[in-house]
N, C-alpha and C positions, 0 to 999 in steps of 0.2 A: 471641431477641430478639423484642421486641413489636413487632407491625405496627400503625400507626395508620391507620384507614380512616374514612372518610365514608359512614355506612350510612343510606339511605333506606328505612323499613320501613313496608310496606303492610299494616297488621293491625289488627283492631277490637279484639283483646284484649290488654290491657296485660300481663295474665299471662304470656300465651304470648311477648309481646315480651321481657319481663325473662328467661324461660326462653332465649331464643334468645341475647341478649347474654351471659348467664351462660356458655352453651355455647361461646360464640366466645372469651369471655377464658380459657377454660381451654385453648384452642388458640393462645393467645398474641395474639389480634386484640384490639385495645383499639378500640372502636366508639364514634365520635361519631354518634350515632343520633337521628334524628328520625322520629317515628311519625305517620303519616297514615292516614285512613279513607274518604276521598272522592276523586273524580276531581278536584275543583277544588283540594283541599289538595293532592294529589299534583302539579298540574301548577304551583301556586304554588311548592313547594318546589323544583322541577325549574328553574323560572326564577330562583330566588333564589340559587342556588349549584351549585358541580359536585360530583357524587356519584361515589364510588367504585364503588359497587353497590347495587343494589335487591333488596330481599327481600321478596316479595310473597305474602300469603296467598291461596290459589287461590280460596277462596269468601269473600266478605263481606256483610253485610246490605245495604249500599247501593252497592257497587261489586264488582269481581271482578280476580283476578290476570290473566286475558287482557285485560280492558280495561286494567289498569295496563300490561301488556306493550306492547299497541298506542299507549298513550300515550308510554311511555318511546321506543319506536323513533321515534316521530313527533318528539319533542323531541330526543334525543339518541342514535342508535343505536349508539353506541360503548359507552354504559353497560350493562354485564351485568346480566340479571334473573335471579333464581333464584326459582322457586315453590316453597312449601311447602303442606302439605295434612294435616288430621288424618286424611282418608280417602283414600288413593292409589289411584286406580283406572288400571290401564294405559293404557286408550284416551285418559284424560285427559292422562297425561304423554306419550304420543306426539303428541297434538294440540299441545300447549304447546310441545314440543321442535321441531316442524315450524314452529310460529309464528315462533320465535325465542328463546324461554326457553333459558337457558344450562343449566339443570339442573331436576330436580323432586325435592324431599326430602320425606319423610314426617316429620311431627312425632312420630311415634313412634321415628324414628332420626336424631335431630339430630346424632349424633356425626359423621356424614359431612359437617356442613353447613360445618365449619370449613375442612376440605380443598378442598371445592367453591368456598368464596368466596376462599380464597387461590389456587386455580388460575384461577378466571374473571378476579380482578383483574388477576394476571399476563398473562392472555392478552387482555384488554382492553388493557392498556398496550401489548402487543406490535401490537396492531391500530392504535392510535393512532400508533406509531411508524411502521409502514408506511404509514398514511395520510399522515402528514407527510411521510415521504419520498417516496411517490408525488406529491405535490401539489409538493414543492421540484422534483422530476425534472421534473414537466410545466411549471412555470414556468421552469426552466433550458431545457428543450427548446423553449419557447415563444420565449425569449429569443434562443436559438441560432437557430432558425428566422427569426425578425426580421432578425438579424445577417446570416445567411447569404443572405437573400433581398433585402436592401437595401444591403449593403456595395458599394463600387465596385470592389474587388478581384474578380478571377475566382476561383473554387474549383471544383476538379474533385475528384471522389474516385474512385479505382481499386481494384479488388480484388487479391488477391495474384499474379494472373497479369498485372497491369497494365491489365485491361479498365476503361472507364469505367462507374461504376455510378450516379453523380448528378453534377449542375452546378448552379451557380446563375444567375441571370439575367444577372449581370455577365459571366460566362462566356461565356455564350451570344452576348451583345453583341460581346465583344471577339473571340471566335473565328469569329463570323458564321454558326454553324450551331445548329441546335435540339437539345435534349437526345436526342430521338429518333434523330438522325442521329449521335450520338456513342456512344449506349449501347451497350457490348459492343466497341467498338473498343479497340485498344491504341495506343501511340505508334509501334510498328512499323507499323501499316497506316495512320498518317496521318504518316510522316516526309517524304512529298513536299509536305507543307505547312508544312514548318519550315525555316529556313534560319539559319546561323551571322549574327555581325556583320558580316562581310566578304562575305556573300552566298552562301557556298558551302552546299552540302545539311548538313542537321543529322540526322544518322543516329539512327533512333528508339531503338536500343540505347543510344546516349549521352544522350538525355533524361533531365533530373532525376527522373521518376518512376522510370523502369527503373533508374537508379543507386541510387535510395534503396531501391528493392526489393532489389535484389542486394546491396547492401553494409550495409543496415540502418541509414545514416548520413543525417542530414539535408542536404540540398543548398540552398544560398542563393543569392539575387540573381543568378542566372545569366540573361543577357541574350541575348534569341533573337527572330527574326521569325516570326509565323505568318501564314498567309495565310487572310483573312476573305472568303470566297466571296461575302457578301453585298456588299461593297464593291469586289471585284475588287483587292485589293491587301493588300500586307502592313501588320501591325500589329507593333510592337514591344513586347515585354513583359520585365520584369524577373520571372522565374520562381523559386520555392523549392518545394521538395518534403520532406514529412514522413512519415517511417513510422511505423505505429501498431503496438502490440503488444499481445497478451493478457499478464495477468499472469504472471510466471514464463517466457516464451517470448522467443526471440531472433529468429525469423523474424517479419517483418511480415505481418500479415493483411490490412491495408489500406494505403495511403498517400494523401495528399491533396496536390494541386499549388494553390498561392496565387501568383497574379500580377497585377501592375500593369501597365496599360496605359501605357507612357511614349512613345509615338509622337509626341505634340505635343511633349514634353521633348526628344526628340532633335531634331526638325525645327527647333525654336527654337535649340538648340545649333548646328545645322549652319548655319541661316541666320547666327547669331552669328559662327561660324568663318569663313564667306563673307565677311561684312562685313568681319572683321578682316583677311582675306587680301586684299581689295581696297583698303583703307585702306593697308595694309603696303606693296602694290604700288605704290600711288600716291605715298606717301611715299617709297619708294625711287627711283623715277624723279625726283621732286622733289629729292630729297638728292644724286642722281647728278649733277644738271644743275647744280645750286647749288654743289656743290664740284668742278666741272670734271671729273667724273669719278674724283675721288680716295677718295671715300667710297663703299663697295659695300656696301648692305644685301642678305644672301643668307642662305643655309642653311648650318650648321654643317658639312655635309657636302661642300658646294661649296668652303666654305674650305679643308677638310683635303684636297680633290683639288689644289687650288693649290700648298698646302703641301709635300705629298710627305711621304717619311720624316723623323722627327726626328731631328737631330744629338744631342739630349739634352733631358731632361724634369726638370720640380721641381715639387714641391709647396709651396703657399703656405700657410701657417698664420699667421704673425707679421710684424711690420714688419722683424724681423730676417732672414726669409726673403727679403723684397723687396729689402732692401739687397745680400744676397748674389748674388741672381739678376740684379740689375741691374748689379754690378760685372762679373760674368761675362759678359754680354752686350755690355757697353761694350768689354771687353777683345777679344771675337771680332770686334766691328766695327772696331776699330783695327786688328786683324790683316788684316781684310777690305780695307783701305786707306782708310777713311773719312777726310776731314781732320777737324780737331780741332772746327771749329764743328758739323759735322754729327753728329759723335759726341756732342757735348753735347747737341744738338736730340733726336738719339735716346735718350740717357738719360732726358731731361726725360720724352718721350714714355711711355716704357716704365715710368719710376717712376710717372708717374700712374695708368697702367692696373693696375699691381701693386698700388700702396698701395690703390686704391679696392676692388680684389678682396677684400683682406682686410677693409677697414673695413666695406663695406656689403654684404657676402656671407658673410664669415666664414672662407670657405676657398675654395681655387682651385687651379688648375693652371697651368704654363707649360711651352712647348716651344720650342724653336729649329730653323729649318728653312732649309736653303740652297736657294734658287730660282736659276734661270738668270739672274736679273736682280740678285740680291743676298742679302739675309738677311731672313727672314718670322719673326716672334716671335708666337705664339698665347697669349692669357692667356685663360682660362675661369674662370668662378664658377658657383656653384649657386643665385644668386639667384632672385627672382622674375621677371626679365626686365624688360624696357622696353615699355610700352604704345606700341601704333602711333601712338597721338594725339601721344604725348611725342616721339616719334622727330626730327622737325625741330628742335624746341628743345634736345634732347640734343645733336643732331650739329652745330648750327649756332651755338649761343649760347655764348660764353666762360664757364665756371664754372656753368653751368645743372645744377640738381640736382632731383630731384622726391623726395616723401616715400617712394615706393615703391621706386625705382629708385637714386637719388642718381647720376646721369649722371657718366660718367667723363671729363669734359675733353675731348669729341671736336674741339672746335675747335682745341685745342692741338695734338693729335695729328694732325690733317688738315694743321694749317701746318707741323709740324717733320717729317713723314713723307712718302714718295713715294705710299704707297698705305695705305688703312686699311680693313680689311673688317669686317663686323659681323653676327653672327648672334645673335638674342635671342629668346625664349621663355619659358613658364612654368618650364621646368626651368635656366634660366640663360642668360648671355650670353657669347659668344666674341668676342673682338676679335683681330684680326690685323693687325700693324704690319710694314710692309714697307719696308726703305730698299735703294736702288739702290748697286750700288757705282760705278757712273760715269755721266756724262750718256749715252753709249751704251746702257747698260742701261735708262735711263729711256726714251730713244726707242723701243728694243725694246719694252718693256712696254706702251708705250702703243698698240703695234699689235697686241697680243695679240687 
């Protein structure tokens, strides 16, 4: 198969140039050749286009192969240059090769020129590829370095033994130590500086870096506290650890930890929780007073303590479920001795709660409990809960509802029940409706 090459020939003899082209063609090289004889002509040719190879006569009347070599290296050091000469002296060949010529061929033995040209063109392309790859790698390394040094997340590299080998400026800022203080240390030697979310010590062996090294698996988004010695306090981070492998190997040779400082976010969330807790407590007291103690806003665990063991339990999925459960509860209330009017009121209260559990939360549970005062029915759903700001209106306004919670008509429940208990949060709402068996029970309950 023919090879097509752009060849710049530095040669004063047209006949010699034709012989060279003919010899190359016998070796399947089709040359697009330009012949020059002076330094200026060669310089212009090099500026005008790209050349695959230069073939230069060692001796010219007004120029020379060595000067051509110097010019070529100055213009484009990747272009290979082969010197040819009618009189080949060994010392000239050695000097030329040392200066950067790729080969030195005698005009009396042009048969080896073709293979030399093919070899040097192939090697030149290899050099260009390596140069391009090195430049791309240099650019990639520079981009990585800039990212590594300017990113907000902390990054720490560890060797196969877990020792710190490098860290970026953000890691230094978050951890409160210089790289020199960290280099060579492992998480085992630094475990006294780390805690879990609950404040308990975080063992170094359970650090995401060590787990990633031991398992070869990536660990993601683990929250932990790290002691910042410059601030004399803990910073909270969300940390991940990524193991690195050599091709074909299954044991990590390095692992890097990348972590974000979430201290301010956690503090903000804690302030919000505190504000929500204070609002809830304020409204709990307000509601308790406004309902003359009949509506108690509390925690689900507290309601369950009051309720005690369940006599029976039901799941709520459909309106038919609510009807079935309501009929069962009404029958039990009648057996408990409630008069007809109170049974009707009781049925209306639990019917409202059961229906809304399905309508606005999709699914729920109900359970019946017998207290020393009478009957207590707990109805729970898995909706979004009731915001603290909505509690007074939900509890005290007849028919009140919100887009997010669609309140359960607590005004009706309070009016028709002896006690109503409410626990609400992001995981759902639990309502307890209690009816007393008789007036003496009501008096006893009021003295709890």
